[in-house]
C-alpha positions as CSV (number, residue, x, y, z in Angstrom):
1,M,42.0,128.1,-11.0
2,A,43.1,124.4,-12.8
3,P,44.0,121.2,-11.4
4,E,46.5,119.3,-12.0
5,G,44.7,116.1,-11.9
6,P,41.9,115.0,-9.7
7,L,42.2,113.1,-6.2
8,I,38.4,112.3,-5.8
9,S,37.6,110.7,-2.0
10,S,35.8,109.8,0.2
11,N,38.4,108.6,2.2
12,L,38.7,111.2,5.9
13,A,42.7,110.8,6.1
14,L,43.7,110.5,2.2
15,M,41.9,114.1,2.0
16,M,42.9,115.5,5.0
17,E,47.0,114.6,4.5
18,A,46.4,115.6,0.7
19,A,44.8,119.4,1.6
20,V,47.9,119.9,4.3
21,A,50.4,118.0,1.4
22,G,49.1,121.2,-0.4
23,L,47.5,119.2,-3.7
24,G,44.1,120.4,-3.0
25,F,41.0,121.6,-1.1
26,A,39.5,119.3,1.4
27,A,36.0,119.7,2.0
28,V,34.9,118.4,5.4
29,F,33.3,119.3,9.0
30,D,34.4,121.9,11.0
31,G,35.2,119.1,13.9
32,Y,37.5,117.0,11.8
33,V,39.7,119.9,10.3
34,Q,40.4,122.0,13.6
35,P,43.3,120.9,14.8
36,Y,45.5,121.6,11.2
37,L,43.6,125.0,11.0
38,E,45.0,125.6,15.1
39,R,48.4,124.0,13.8
40,G,48.4,126.4,10.8
41,D,48.8,123.4,8.3
42,L,45.6,124.6,6.8
43,V,44.3,127.9,6.4
44,E,40.2,128.3,5.4
45,V,39.2,128.8,2.0
46,L,35.7,129.9,1.2
47,A,34.1,131.1,4.6
48,D,31.5,133.1,3.7
49,W,30.6,130.4,0.9
50,S,30.6,127.5,4.1
51,E,28.1,126.1,6.7
52,T,29.0,125.6,10.7
53,F,28.7,121.4,11.0
54,D,31.4,120.1,13.6
55,E,29.7,116.1,12.3
56,P,27.3,113.8,11.7
57,Y,25.1,112.5,13.6
58,L,23.4,109.2,13.3
59,Y,19.2,109.3,14.3
60,Y,17.5,106.0,14.0
61,P,14.2,104.6,15.6
62,S,15.9,101.8,18.4
63,R,19.1,101.0,20.1
64,R,16.9,97.5,20.6
65,I,19.0,95.3,18.9
66,P,18.9,96.8,14.9
67,P,19.6,95.3,12.2
68,S,22.7,94.3,11.3
69,P,24.3,96.9,8.2
70,L,23.0,99.8,10.8
71,R,24.8,98.5,13.3
72,A,28.0,97.9,10.9
73,F,27.9,101.3,9.7
74,V,27.2,103.4,13.1
75,D,30.3,101.1,13.6
76,F,32.1,102.6,10.9
77,V,31.6,106.0,12.0
78,Q,32.5,105.7,15.1
79,A,35.7,104.6,14.0
80,Q,36.6,107.6,11.3
81,R,35.5,109.4,14.6
82,R,38.2,108.3,16.7
83,G,40.4,108.0,13.6
């Protein structure tokens, strides 16, 4: 399959909209795509080649006063998870 034009994105919402619209494939965490699969909006392809991974996890040394960049990143990831 040769796609007509590239769409490269790290924005989960954009990737999901594009995939649901039939514009291509989206490689995302299982937990994020499950509702789309259950509704029949998307179908899984290449299952034998995919690793199961529900969502990302962050591990860092301490929750007590993390550096500002780390706190900003944690807040960003939490906001993405809430959708």
